[in-house]
C-alpha positions, 0 to 999 in steps of 0.5 A: 452635691459638690464635695470638696476634698482637702488633704493635710499632710504632716511635714515628715510625709511630704513625699507621701502626698500623692499616695494619700491623695490616691487612697482618698480618691479611691476610697471616695469613689469605691466606698462612699459614692452610693452613700454620698448620693443621699446628699444630692440636693442641688444646693447641698455642700460638702467638705471632706478633710483628711489629715495624716501625720507621723507620730513620735513612734514613727507610726501613722496617725490620721483623721477625717473631718467631714461636713455633708449638707450640715451633718458633721462627721469625725473619725480619728485613728493612731499608731498604724504601721501602714498608711493605706491601712489607716486611710482605708480603716478611717473610710470604712468607719465613715461609710458605716456612719453614712449607711446609718443615715 
């Protein structure tokens, strides 16, 4: 399955885009690689969208929306002090959902 990965970065975080991209790639390659193999049919399509932004409290908010071979997933978290903790936490929940399939 070919998985397309799209990251959306808030206006206040443009300097952090490379960090978000690196964390997303790292989480997909280390946490999700075995779970994504469940969707390895030749005609399967996948899209993972990761959105991060800063809120009014200057804390990080994030969201993962994914569609893997017709199965939809959505995870959202708010008010994280550390960007890496937010992204790692979102992917941990994503992994747990994939392991239940």
